[in-house]
PDB file of N, H, CA, C and O in Angstrom:
ATOM      1  N   ALA A   1      12.284  14.915  15.815  1.00  0.00           N
ATOM      2  CA  ALA A   1      11.487  15.986  15.246  1.00  0.00           C
ATOM      3  C   ALA A   1      11.644  15.979  13.723  1.00  0.00           C
ATOM      4  O   ALA A   1      12.654  15.485  13.225  1.00  0.00           O
ATOM      5  N   LEU A   2      10.705  16.497  12.991  1.00  0.00           N
ATOM      6  H   LEU A   2       9.883  16.898  13.396  1.00  0.00           H
ATOM      7  CA  LEU A   2      10.730  16.593  11.570  1.00  0.00           C
ATOM      8  C   LEU A   2      11.715  17.668  11.195  1.00  0.00           C
ATOM      9  O   LEU A   2      12.026  18.539  12.008  1.00  0.00           O
ATOM     10  N   SER A   3      12.204  17.622   9.992  1.00  0.00           N
ATOM     11  H   SER A   3      11.951  16.915   9.332  1.00  0.00           H
ATOM     12  CA  SER A   3      13.141  18.685   9.532  1.00  0.00           C
ATOM     13  C   SER A   3      12.493  20.038   9.537  1.00  0.00           C
ATOM     14  O   SER A   3      11.313  20.156   9.207  1.00  0.00           O
ATOM     15  N   SER A   4      13.216  21.050   9.895  1.00  0.00           N
ATOM     16  H   SER A   4      14.175  20.954  10.162  1.00  0.00           H
ATOM     17  CA  SER A   4      12.652  22.422   9.968  1.00  0.00           C
ATOM     18  C   SER A   4      12.891  23.162   8.663  1.00  0.00           C
ATOM     19  O   SER A   4      12.592  24.354   8.589  1.00  0.00           O
ATOM     20  N   ALA A   5      13.403  22.532   7.659  1.00  0.00           N
ATOM     21  H   ALA A   5      13.646  21.564   7.719  1.00  0.00           H
ATOM     22  CA  ALA A   5      13.596  23.131   6.361  1.00  0.00           C
ATOM     23  C   ALA A   5      12.622  22.611   5.307  1.00  0.00           C
ATOM     24  O   ALA A   5      12.173  21.466   5.371  1.00  0.00           O
ATOM     25  N   VAL A   6      12.317  23.426   4.383  1.00  0.00           N
ATOM     26  H   VAL A   6      12.682  24.356   4.331  1.00  0.00           H
ATOM     27  CA  VAL A   6      11.471  22.981   3.239  1.00  0.00           C
ATOM     28  C   VAL A   6      12.278  21.986   2.442  1.00  0.00           C
ATOM     29  O   VAL A   6      13.434  22.244   2.107  1.00  0.00           O
ATOM     30  N   GLN A   7      11.663  20.815   2.127  1.00  0.00           N
ATOM     31  H   GLN A   7      10.724  20.605   2.399  1.00  0.00           H
ATOM     32  CA  GLN A   7      12.301  19.799   1.388  1.00  0.00           C
ATOM     33  C   GLN A   7      11.707  19.676  -0.036  1.00  0.00           C
ATOM     34  O   GLN A   7      10.483  19.676  -0.174  1.00  0.00           O
ATOM     35  N   LEU A   8      12.513  19.573  -1.068  1.00  0.00           N
ATOM     36  H   LEU A   8      13.507  19.573  -0.956  1.00  0.00           H
ATOM     37  CA  LEU A   8      12.007  19.390  -2.393  1.00  0.00           C
ATOM     38  C   LEU A   8      12.498  17.968  -2.883  1.00  0.00           C
ATOM     39  O   LEU A   8      13.597  17.521  -2.552  1.00  0.00           O
ATOM     40  N   PHE A   9      11.663  17.330  -3.644  1.00  0.00           N
ATOM     41  H   PHE A   9      10.770  17.693  -3.912  1.00  0.00           H
ATOM     42  CA  PHE A   9      12.078  15.992  -4.164  1.00  0.00           C
ATOM     43  C   PHE A   9      11.446  15.775  -5.486  1.00  0.00           C
ATOM     44  O   PHE A   9      10.455  16.414  -5.837  1.00  0.00           O
ATOM     45  N   ALA A  10      12.048  14.828  -6.260  1.00  0.00           N
ATOM     46  H   ALA A  10      12.853  14.308  -5.975  1.00  0.00           H
ATOM     47  CA  ALA A  10      11.595  14.455  -7.607  1.00  0.00           C
ATOM     48  C   ALA A  10      12.044  13.072  -7.883  1.00  0.00           C
ATOM     49  O   ALA A  10      12.967  12.561  -7.248  1.00  0.00           O
ATOM     50  N   GLY A  11      11.370  12.434  -8.864  1.00  0.00           N
ATOM     51  H   GLY A  11      10.620  12.849  -9.380  1.00  0.00           H
ATOM     52  CA  GLY A  11      11.810  11.099  -9.266  1.00  0.00           C
ATOM     53  C   GLY A  11      11.112  10.718 -10.561  1.00  0.00           C
ATOM     54  O   GLY A  11      10.235  11.423 -11.061  1.00  0.00           O
ATOM     55  N   GLY A  12      11.529   9.597 -11.072  1.00  0.00           N
ATOM     56  H   GLY A  12      12.242   9.025 -10.667  1.00  0.00           H
ATOM     57  CA  GLY A  12      10.909   9.126 -12.311  1.00  0.00           C
ATOM     58  C   GLY A  12      11.270   7.628 -12.533  1.00  0.00           C
ATOM     59  O   GLY A  12      12.223   7.106 -11.954  1.00  0.00           O
ATOM     60  N   ALA A  13      10.477   6.978 -13.384  1.00  0.00           N
ATOM     61  H   ALA A  13       9.703   7.402 -13.855  1.00  0.00           H
ATOM     62  CA  ALA A  13      10.711   5.552 -13.668  1.00  0.00           C
ATOM     63  C   ALA A  13      10.082   5.205 -14.994  1.00  0.00           C
ATOM     64  O   ALA A  13       9.153   5.865 -15.461  1.00  0.00           O
ATOM     65  N   THR A  14      10.615   4.140 -15.599  1.00  0.00           N
ATOM     66  H   THR A  14      11.369   3.603 -15.220  1.00  0.00           H
ATOM     67  CA  THR A  14      10.009   3.493 -16.745  1.00  0.00           C
ATOM     68  C   THR A  14       9.895   2.028 -16.382  1.00  0.00           C
ATOM     69  O   THR A  14      10.878   1.414 -15.967  1.00  0.00           O
ATOM     70  N   TYR A  15       8.728   1.468 -16.528  1.00  0.00           N
ATOM     71  H   TYR A  15       7.929   1.967 -16.865  1.00  0.00           H
ATOM     72  CA  TYR A  15       8.518   0.025 -16.155  1.00  0.00           C
ATOM     73  C   TYR A  15       7.356  -0.542 -16.991  1.00  0.00           C
ATOM     74  O   TYR A  15       6.661   0.192 -17.694  1.00  0.00           O
ATOM     75  N   SER A  16       7.175  -1.815 -16.900  1.00  0.00           N
ATOM     76  H   SER A  16       7.740  -2.411 -16.329  1.00  0.00           H
ATOM     77  CA  SER A  16       6.101  -2.544 -17.560  1.00  0.00           C
ATOM     78  C   SER A  16       4.971  -2.774 -16.585  1.00  0.00           C
ATOM     79  O   SER A  16       5.226  -3.044 -15.411  1.00  0.00           O
ATOM     80  N   ASP A  17       3.778  -2.683 -17.009  1.00  0.00           N
ATOM     81  H   ASP A  17       3.570  -2.464 -17.962  1.00  0.00           H
ATOM     82  CA  ASP A  17       2.596  -2.925 -16.141  1.00  0.00           C
ATOM     83  C   ASP A  17       1.558  -3.647 -16.937  1.00  0.00           C
ATOM     84  O   ASP A  17       1.469  -3.486 -18.154  1.00  0.00           O
ATOM     85  N   THR A  18       0.752  -4.461 -16.241  1.00  0.00           N
ATOM     86  H   THR A  18       0.824  -4.591 -15.252  1.00  0.00           H
ATOM     87  CA  THR A  18      -0.298  -5.178 -16.862  1.00  0.00           C
ATOM     88  C   THR A  18      -1.638  -4.438 -16.696  1.00  0.00           C
ATOM     89  O   THR A  18      -2.050  -4.121 -15.580  1.00  0.00           O
ATOM     90  N   GLU A  19      -2.302  -4.172 -17.822  1.00  0.00           N
ATOM     91  H   GLU A  19      -1.967  -4.429 -18.728  1.00  0.00           H
ATOM     92  CA  GLU A  19      -3.560  -3.450 -17.775  1.00  0.00           C
ATOM     93  C   GLU A  19      -4.522  -4.214 -18.647  1.00  0.00           C
ATOM     94  O   GLU A  19      -4.253  -4.393 -19.835  1.00  0.00           O
ATOM     95  N   ALA A  20      -5.615  -4.666 -18.116  1.00  0.00           N
ATOM     96  H   ALA A  20      -5.833  -4.521 -17.151  1.00  0.00           H
ATOM     97  CA  ALA A  20      -6.651  -5.385 -18.843  1.00  0.00           C
ATOM     98  C   ALA A  20      -6.053  -6.561 -19.637  1.00  0.00           C
ATOM     99  O   ALA A  20      -6.405  -6.810 -20.790  1.00  0.00           O
ATOM    100  N   GLY A  21      -5.124  -7.277 -18.957  1.00  0.00           N
ATOM    101  H   GLY A  21      -4.838  -7.075 -18.020  1.00  0.00           H
ATOM    102  CA  GLY A  21      -4.522  -8.430 -19.546  1.00  0.00           C
ATOM    103  C   GLY A  21      -3.422  -8.173 -20.573  1.00  0.00           C
ATOM    104  O   GLY A  21      -2.867  -9.114 -21.140  1.00  0.00           O
ATOM    105  N   MET A  22      -3.106  -6.887 -20.814  1.00  0.00           N
ATOM    106  H   MET A  22      -3.558  -6.123 -20.354  1.00  0.00           H
ATOM    107  CA  MET A  22      -2.015  -6.555 -21.778  1.00  0.00           C
ATOM    108  C   MET A  22      -0.823  -5.897 -20.987  1.00  0.00           C
ATOM    109  O   MET A  22      -1.017  -5.154 -20.025  1.00  0.00           O
ATOM    110  N   ILE A  23       0.332  -6.201 -21.428  1.00  0.00           N
ATOM    111  H   ILE A  23       0.490  -6.805 -22.209  1.00  0.00           H
ATOM    112  CA  ILE A  23       1.522  -5.616 -20.812  1.00  0.00           C
ATOM    113  C   ILE A  23       1.827  -4.302 -21.506  1.00  0.00           C
ATOM    114  O   ILE A  23       2.008  -4.311 -22.723  1.00  0.00           O
ATOM    115  N   ARG A  24       1.894  -3.201 -20.832  1.00  0.00           N
ATOM    116  H   ARG A  24       1.746  -3.193 -19.843  1.00  0.00           H
ATOM    117  CA  ARG A  24       2.170  -1.898 -21.395  1.00  0.00           C
ATOM    118  C   ARG A  24       3.375  -1.280 -20.739  1.00  0.00           C
ATOM    119  O   ARG A  24       3.683  -1.564 -19.581  1.00  0.00           O
ATOM    120  N   ARG A  25       4.054  -0.436 -21.480  1.00  0.00           N
ATOM    121  H   ARG A  25       3.803  -0.205 -22.420  1.00  0.00           H
ATOM    122  CA  ARG A  25       5.183   0.326 -20.973  1.00  0.00           C
ATOM    123  C   ARG A  25       4.679   1.568 -20.307  1.00  0.00           C
ATOM    124  O   ARG A  25       3.810   2.234 -20.870  1.00  0.00           O
ATOM    125  N   VAL A  26       5.164   1.924 -19.153  1.00  0.00           N
ATOM    126  H   VAL A  26       5.870   1.383 -18.696  1.00  0.00           H
ATOM    127  CA  VAL A  26       4.736   3.091 -18.404  1.00  0.00           C
ATOM    128  C   VAL A  26       5.944   3.997 -18.162  1.00  0.00           C
ATOM    129  O   VAL A  26       6.995   3.527 -17.729  1.00  0.00           O
ATOM    130  N   ASP A  27       5.795   5.309 -18.443  1.00  0.00           N
ATOM    131  H   ASP A  27       4.941   5.692 -18.795  1.00  0.00           H
ATOM    132  CA  ASP A  27       6.814   6.295 -18.081  1.00  0.00           C
ATOM    133  C   ASP A  27       6.154   7.209 -17.051  1.00  0.00           C
ATOM    134  O   ASP A  27       5.053   7.713 -17.276  1.00  0.00           O
ATOM    135  N   SER A  28       6.809   7.414 -15.954  1.00  0.00           N
ATOM    136  H   SER A  28       7.703   7.004 -15.772  1.00  0.00           H
ATOM    137  CA  SER A  28       6.257   8.107 -14.818  1.00  0.00           C
ATOM    138  C   SER A  28       7.245   9.108 -14.205  1.00  0.00           C
ATOM    139  O   SER A  28       8.444   8.833 -14.146  1.00  0.00           O
ATOM    140  N   ALA A  29       6.763  10.236 -13.760  1.00  0.00           N
ATOM    141  H   ALA A  29       5.790  10.459 -13.808  1.00  0.00           H
ATOM    142  CA  ALA A  29       7.640  11.219 -13.103  1.00  0.00           C
ATOM    143  C   ALA A  29       6.847  11.980 -12.016  1.00  0.00           C
ATOM    144  O   ALA A  29       5.633  12.143 -12.136  1.00  0.00           O
ATOM    145  N   PHE A  30       7.508  12.422 -11.007  1.00  0.00           N
ATOM    146  H   PHE A  30       8.495  12.289 -10.910  1.00  0.00           H
ATOM    147  CA  PHE A  30       6.808  13.222  -9.954  1.00  0.00           C
ATOM    148  C   PHE A  30       7.746  14.280  -9.418  1.00  0.00           C
ATOM    149  O   PHE A  30       8.965  14.166  -9.545  1.00  0.00           O
ATOM    150  N   VAL A  31       7.182  15.300  -8.826  1.00  0.00           N
ATOM    151  H   VAL A  31       6.192  15.393  -8.723  1.00  0.00           H
ATOM    152  CA  VAL A  31       7.929  16.394  -8.126  1.00  0.00           C
ATOM    153  C   VAL A  31       7.069  16.726  -6.922  1.00  0.00           C
ATOM    154  O   VAL A  31       5.850  16.559  -6.940  1.00  0.00           O
ATOM    155  N   GLY A  32       7.724  17.195  -5.883  1.00  0.00           N
ATOM    156  H   GLY A  32       8.715  17.330  -5.868  1.00  0.00           H
ATOM    157  CA  GLY A  32       7.004  17.554  -4.670  1.00  0.00           C
ATOM    158  C   GLY A  32       7.787  18.425  -3.691  1.00  0.00           C
ATOM    159  O   GLY A  32       8.976  18.692  -3.866  1.00  0.00           O
ATOM    160  N   ALA A  33       7.090  18.844  -2.681  1.00  0.00           N
ATOM    161  H   ALA A  33       6.124  18.628  -2.538  1.00  0.00           H
ATOM    162  CA  ALA A  33       7.656  19.661  -1.636  1.00  0.00           C
ATOM    163  C   ALA A  33       7.036  19.336  -0.297  1.00  0.00           C
ATOM    164  O   ALA A  33       5.838  19.071  -0.204  1.00  0.00           O
ATOM    165  N   ALA A  34       7.838  19.357   0.721  1.00  0.00           N
ATOM    166  H   ALA A  34       8.812  19.572   0.646  1.00  0.00           H
ATOM    167  CA  ALA A  34       7.367  19.144   2.112  1.00  0.00           C
ATOM    168  C   ALA A  34       7.727  20.410   2.887  1.00  0.00           C
ATOM    169  O   ALA A  34       8.883  20.830   2.941  1.00  0.00           O
ATOM    170  N   VAL A  35       6.648  21.022   3.506  1.00  0.00           N
ATOM    171  H   VAL A  35       5.709  20.681   3.461  1.00  0.00           H
ATOM    172  CA  VAL A  35       6.810  22.310   4.191  1.00  0.00           C
ATOM    173  C   VAL A  35       6.477  22.077   5.694  1.00  0.00           C
ATOM    174  O   VAL A  35       5.366  21.674   6.037  1.00  0.00           O
ATOM    175  N   PRO A  36       7.434  22.334   6.542  1.00  0.00           N
ATOM    176  CA  PRO A  36       7.202  22.160   7.979  1.00  0.00           C
ATOM    177  C   PRO A  36       6.256  23.260   8.484  1.00  0.00           C
ATOM    178  O   PRO A  36       6.415  24.437   8.161  1.00  0.00           O
ATOM    179  N   ILE A  37       5.289  22.845   9.269  1.00  0.00           N
ATOM    180  H   ILE A  37       5.160  21.888   9.532  1.00  0.00           H
ATOM    181  CA  ILE A  37       4.344  23.755   9.904  1.00  0.00           C
ATOM    182  C   ILE A  37       4.725  23.954  11.379  1.00  0.00           C
ATOM    183  O   ILE A  37       4.615  25.049  11.931  1.00  0.00           O
ATOM    184  N   SER A  38       5.174  22.855  11.990  1.00  0.00           N
ATOM    185  H   SER A  38       5.263  21.965  11.542  1.00  0.00           H
ATOM    186  CA  SER A  38       5.639  22.915  13.375  1.00  0.00           C
ATOM    187  C   SER A  38       6.635  21.723  13.552  1.00  0.00           C
ATOM    188  O   SER A  38       6.932  21.019  12.587  1.00  0.00           O
ATOM    189  N   ALA A  39       7.138  21.511  14.784  1.00  0.00           N
ATOM    190  H   ALA A  39       6.896  22.082  15.568  1.00  0.00           H
ATOM    191  CA  ALA A  39       8.098  20.438  15.022  1.00  0.00           C
ATOM    192  C   ALA A  39       7.458  19.066  14.764  1.00  0.00           C
ATOM    193  O   ALA A  39       8.173  18.096  14.511  1.00  0.00           O
ATOM    194  N   ARG A  40       6.106  18.969  14.827  1.00  0.00           N
ATOM    195  H   ARG A  40       5.525  19.757  15.033  1.00  0.00           H
ATOM    196  CA  ARG A  40       5.474  17.653  14.626  1.00  0.00           C
ATOM    197  C   ARG A  40       4.564  17.585  13.373  1.00  0.00           C
ATOM    198  O   ARG A  40       4.114  16.496  13.017  1.00  0.00           O
ATOM    199  N   LEU A  41       4.295  18.679  12.725  1.00  0.00           N
ATOM    200  H   LEU A  41       4.661  19.564  13.015  1.00  0.00           H
ATOM    201  CA  LEU A  41       3.359  18.747  11.625  1.00  0.00           C
ATOM    202  C   LEU A  41       4.032  19.211  10.337  1.00  0.00           C
ATOM    203  O   LEU A  41       4.795  20.177  10.340  1.00  0.00           O
ATOM    204  N   ARG A  42       3.750  18.531   9.260  1.00  0.00           N
ATOM    205  H   ARG A  42       3.130  17.746   9.258  1.00  0.00           H
ATOM    206  CA  ARG A  42       4.365  18.851   7.976  1.00  0.00           C
ATOM    207  C   ARG A  42       3.329  18.712   6.892  1.00  0.00           C
ATOM    208  O   ARG A  42       2.593  17.725   6.871  1.00  0.00           O
ATOM    209  N   LEU A  43       3.246  19.699   5.962  1.00  0.00           N
ATOM    210  H   LEU A  43       3.845  20.500   5.979  1.00  0.00           H
ATOM    211  CA  LEU A  43       2.378  19.665   4.765  1.00  0.00           C
ATOM    212  C   LEU A  43       3.176  19.222   3.592  1.00  0.00           C
ATOM    213  O   LEU A  43       4.287  19.710   3.381  1.00  0.00           O
ATOM    214  N   GLN A  44       2.650  18.308   2.816  1.00  0.00           N
ATOM    215  H   GLN A  44       1.748  17.911   2.987  1.00  0.00           H
ATOM    216  CA  GLN A  44       3.392  17.815   1.657  1.00  0.00           C
ATOM    217  C   GLN A  44       2.418  17.842   0.402  1.00  0.00           C
ATOM    218  O   GLN A  44       1.239  17.495   0.477  1.00  0.00           O
ATOM    219  N   ILE A  45       3.015  18.276  -0.727  1.00  0.00           N
ATOM    220  H   ILE A  45       3.972  18.558  -0.788  1.00  0.00           H
ATOM    221  CA  ILE A  45       2.262  18.295  -1.952  1.00  0.00           C
ATOM    222  C   ILE A  45       3.136  17.596  -3.034  1.00  0.00           C
ATOM    223  O   ILE A  45       4.352  17.782  -3.078  1.00  0.00           O
ATOM    224  N   VAL A  46       2.495  16.810  -3.878  1.00  0.00           N
ATOM    225  H   VAL A  46       1.508  16.659  -3.842  1.00  0.00           H
ATOM    226  CA  VAL A  46       3.201  16.037  -4.907  1.00  0.00           C
ATOM    227  C   VAL A  46       2.353  16.101  -6.182  1.00  0.00           C
ATOM    228  O   VAL A  46       1.140  15.895  -6.152  1.00  0.00           O
ATOM    229  N   ALA A  47       3.023  16.393  -7.298  1.00  0.00           N
ATOM    230  H   ALA A  47       4.009  16.561  -7.322  1.00  0.00           H
ATOM    231  CA  ALA A  47       2.378  16.319  -8.612  1.00  0.00           C
ATOM    232  C   ALA A  47       3.041  15.226  -9.401  1.00  0.00           C
ATOM    233  O   ALA A  47       4.265  15.097  -9.391  1.00  0.00           O
ATOM    234  N   ASP A  48       2.232  14.424 -10.094  1.00  0.00           N
ATOM    235  H   ASP A  48       1.238  14.529 -10.102  1.00  0.00           H
ATOM    236  CA  ASP A  48       2.804  13.331 -10.897  1.00  0.00           C
ATOM    237  C   ASP A  48       2.193  13.266 -12.303  1.00  0.00           C
ATOM    238  O   ASP A  48       1.083  13.737 -12.554  1.00  0.00           O
ATOM    239  N   HIS A  49       2.962  12.667 -13.193  1.00  0.00           N
ATOM    240  H   HIS A  49       3.863  12.285 -12.989  1.00  0.00           H
ATOM    241  CA  HIS A  49       2.549  12.529 -14.579  1.00  0.00           C
ATOM    242  C   HIS A  49       2.909  11.093 -15.030  1.00  0.00           C
ATOM    243  O   HIS A  49       4.012  10.610 -14.778  1.00  0.00           O
ATOM    244  N   GLU A  50       1.989  10.456 -15.672  1.00  0.00           N
ATOM    245  H   GLU A  50       1.092  10.849 -15.877  1.00  0.00           H
ATOM    246  CA  GLU A  50       2.168   9.033 -16.069  1.00  0.00           C
ATOM    247  C   GLU A  50       1.667   8.858 -17.522  1.00  0.00           C
ATOM    248  O   GLU A  50       0.557   9.265 -17.864  1.00  0.00           O
ATOM    249  N   VAL A  51       2.476   8.274 -18.319  1.00  0.00           N
ATOM    250  H   VAL A  51       3.378   7.943 -18.041  1.00  0.00           H
ATOM    251  CA  VAL A  51       2.166   7.968 -19.689  1.00  0.00           C
ATOM    252  C   VAL A  51       2.175   6.444 -19.857  1.00  0.00           C
ATOM    253  O   VAL A  51       3.221   5.813 -19.707  1.00  0.00           O
ATOM    254  N   ARG A  52       0.998   5.843 -20.172  1.00  0.00           N
ATOM    255  H   ARG A  52       0.148   6.356 -20.294  1.00  0.00           H
ATOM    256  CA  ARG A  52       0.948   4.445 -20.512  1.00  0.00           C
ATOM    257  C   ARG A  52       0.915   4.380 -22.049  1.00  0.00           C
ATOM    258  O   ARG A  52      -0.060   4.757 -22.698  1.00  0.00           O
ATOM    259  N   ARG A  53       2.005   3.893 -22.574  1.00  0.00           N
ATOM    260  H   ARG A  53       2.797   3.586 -22.046  1.00  0.00           H
ATOM    261  CA  ARG A  53       2.158   3.865 -24.064  1.00  0.00           C
ATOM    262  C   ARG A  53       0.977   3.073 -24.687  1.00  0.00           C
ATOM    263  O   ARG A  53       0.591   2.026 -24.168  1.00  0.00           O
ATOM    264  N   THR A  54       0.436   3.562 -25.753  1.00  0.00           N
ATOM    265  H   THR A  54       0.749   4.413 -26.175  1.00  0.00           H
ATOM    266  CA  THR A  54      -0.674   2.979 -26.489  1.00  0.00           C
ATOM    267  C   THR A  54      -1.950   2.867 -25.640  1.00  0.00           C
ATOM    268  O   THR A  54      -2.818   2.044 -25.935  1.00  0.00           O
ATOM    269  N   SER A  55      -2.069   3.703 -24.572  1.00  0.00           N
ATOM    270  H   SER A  55      -1.364   4.371 -24.332  1.00  0.00           H
ATOM    271  CA  SER A  55      -3.219   3.672 -23.743  1.00  0.00           C
ATOM    272  C   SER A  55      -3.651   5.077 -23.319  1.00  0.00           C
ATOM    273  O   SER A  55      -4.386   5.733 -24.057  1.00  0.00           O
ATOM    274  N   TYR A  56      -3.233   5.536 -22.201  1.00  0.00           N
ATOM    275  H   TYR A  56      -2.635   5.003 -21.601  1.00  0.00           H
ATOM    276  CA  TYR A  56      -3.703   6.897 -21.746  1.00  0.00           C
ATOM    277  C   TYR A  56      -2.569   7.555 -20.996  1.00  0.00           C
ATOM    278  O   TYR A  56      -1.539   6.957 -20.689  1.00  0.00           O
ATOM    279  N   THR A  57      -2.829   8.879 -20.706  1.00  0.00           N
ATOM    280  H   THR A  57      -3.667   9.365 -20.956  1.00  0.00           H
ATOM    281  CA  THR A  57      -1.891   9.679 -19.916  1.00  0.00           C
ATOM    282  C   THR A  57      -2.668  10.186 -18.715  1.00  0.00           C
ATOM    283  O   THR A  57      -3.837  10.559 -18.813  1.00  0.00           O
ATOM    284  N   ARG A  58      -1.982  10.188 -17.573  1.00  0.00           N
ATOM    285  H   ARG A  58      -1.032   9.885 -17.493  1.00  0.00           H
ATOM    286  CA  ARG A  58      -2.675  10.569 -16.287  1.00  0.00           C
ATOM    287  C   ARG A  58      -1.816  11.567 -15.560  1.00  0.00           C
ATOM    288  O   ARG A  58      -0.603  11.385 -15.452  1.00  0.00           O
ATOM    289  N   ASP A  59      -2.432  12.629 -15.055  1.00  0.00           N
ATOM    290  H   ASP A  59      -3.417  12.777 -15.142  1.00  0.00           H
ATOM    291  CA  ASP A  59      -1.829  13.623 -14.215  1.00  0.00           C
ATOM    292  C   ASP A  59      -2.532  13.638 -12.877  1.00  0.00           C
ATOM    293  O   ASP A  59      -3.752  13.486 -12.808  1.00  0.00           O
ATOM    294  N   GLY A  60      -1.761  13.823 -11.804  1.00  0.00           N
ATOM    295  H   GLY A  60      -0.771  13.947 -11.860  1.00  0.00           H
ATOM    296  CA  GLY A  60      -2.382  13.848 -10.507  1.00  0.00           C
ATOM    297  C   GLY A  60      -1.685  14.835  -9.535  1.00  0.00           C
ATOM    298  O   GLY A  60      -0.545  15.253  -9.740  1.00  0.00           O
ATOM    299  N   ILE A  61      -2.400  15.163  -8.519  1.00  0.00           N
ATOM    300  H   ILE A  61      -3.326  14.823  -8.352  1.00  0.00           H
ATOM    301  CA  ILE A  61      -1.825  15.968  -7.440  1.00  0.00           C
ATOM    302  C   ILE A  61      -2.206  15.429  -6.112  1.00  0.00           C
ATOM    303  O   ILE A  61      -3.390  15.176  -5.889  1.00  0.00           O
ATOM    304  N   GLY A  62      -1.295  15.237  -5.215  1.00  0.00           N
ATOM    305  H   GLY A  62      -0.333  15.443  -5.396  1.00  0.00           H
ATOM    306  CA  GLY A  62      -1.602  14.681  -3.868  1.00  0.00           C
ATOM    307  C   GLY A  62      -1.215  15.712  -2.811  1.00  0.00           C
ATOM    308  O   GLY A  62      -0.183  16.375  -2.910  1.00  0.00           O
ATOM    309  N   LEU A  63      -2.059  15.826  -1.813  1.00  0.00           N
ATOM    310  H   LEU A  63      -2.898  15.288  -1.733  1.00  0.00           H
ATOM    311  CA  LEU A  63      -1.811  16.736  -0.691  1.00  0.00           C
ATOM    312  C   LEU A  63      -1.874  15.893   0.584  1.00  0.00           C
ATOM    313  O   LEU A  63      -2.830  15.149   0.799  1.00  0.00           O
ATOM    314  N   GLY A  64      -0.867  16.016   1.409  1.00  0.00           N
ATOM    315  H   GLY A  64      -0.091  16.621   1.234  1.00  0.00           H
ATOM    316  CA  GLY A  64      -0.811  15.234   2.659  1.00  0.00           C
ATOM    317  C   GLY A  64      -0.450  16.079   3.837  1.00  0.00           C
ATOM    318  O   GLY A  64       0.252  17.083   3.717  1.00  0.00           O
ATOM    319  N   LEU A  65      -0.937  15.665   4.982  1.00  0.00           N
ATOM    320  H   LEU A  65      -1.507  14.849   5.080  1.00  0.00           H
ATOM    321  CA  LEU A  65      -0.640  16.349   6.236  1.00  0.00           C
ATOM    322  C   LEU A  65      -0.056  15.227   7.121  1.00  0.00           C
ATOM    323  O   LEU A  65      -0.735  14.245   7.420  1.00  0.00           O
ATOM    324  N   HIS A  66       1.204  15.391   7.527  1.00  0.00           N
ATOM    325  H   HIS A  66       1.756  16.189   7.283  1.00  0.00           H
ATOM    326  CA  HIS A  66       1.902  14.353   8.302  1.00  0.00           C
ATOM    327  C   HIS A  66       2.046  14.882   9.762  1.00  0.00           C
ATOM    328  O   HIS A  66       2.452  16.015  10.022  1.00  0.00           O
ATOM    329  N   TRP A  67       1.687  13.983  10.663  1.00  0.00           N
ATOM    330  H   TRP A  67       1.358  13.062  10.452  1.00  0.00           H
ATOM    331  CA  TRP A  67       1.795  14.234  12.113  1.00  0.00           C
ATOM    332  C   TRP A  67       2.735  13.240  12.707  1.00  0.00           C
ATOM    333  O   TRP A  67       2.557  12.036  12.517  1.00  0.00           O
ATOM    334  N   ARG A  68       3.741  13.700  13.428  1.00  0.00           N
ATOM    335  H   ARG A  68       3.886  14.677  13.582  1.00  0.00           H
ATOM    336  CA  ARG A  68       4.678  12.826  14.098  1.00  0.00           C
ATOM    337  C   ARG A  68       4.169  12.510  15.457  1.00  0.00           C
ATOM    338  O   ARG A  68       3.945  13.429  16.245  1.00  0.00           O
ATOM    339  N   PHE A  69       3.963  11.215  15.796  1.00  0.00           N
ATOM    340  H   PHE A  69       4.145  10.469  15.156  1.00  0.00           H
ATOM    341  CA  PHE A  69       3.505  10.793  17.172  1.00  0.00           C
ATOM    342  C   PHE A  69       4.725  10.531  18.002  1.00  0.00           C
ATOM    343  O   PHE A  69       5.830  10.367  17.486  1.00  0.00           O
ATOM    344  N   GLY A  70       4.515  10.493  19.286  1.00  0.00           N
ATOM    345  H   GLY A  70       3.617  10.626  19.706  1.00  0.00           H
ATOM    346  CA  GLY A  70       5.571  10.180  20.232  1.00  0.00           C
ATOM    347  C   GLY A  70       6.282  11.399  20.793  1.00  0.00           C
ATOM    348  O   GLY A  70       5.940  12.523  20.427  1.00  0.00           O
ATOM    349  N   PRO A  71       7.239  11.217  21.649  1.00  0.00           N
ATOM    350  CA  PRO A  71       7.954  12.362  22.276  1.00  0.00           C
ATOM    351  C   PRO A  71       8.874  13.115  21.315  1.00  0.00           C
ATOM    352  O   PRO A  71       9.522  14.083  21.712  1.00  0.00           O
TER     353      PRO A  71
END
């Protein structure tokens, strides 16, 4: 069964990425929460922030619904 408690999580990274043939440095961070709805169903929301140096900044939000299959 899924956890019956609300779970909070966060993370971050700095890495190199290739964009349009150029290597750029990327700084990225995210935070989120997973909220149990039932023993098999969980709602998850994640917000992220990404900075591509000398390029652009991106913010996003993801919403997910997780269903556990099986007994």
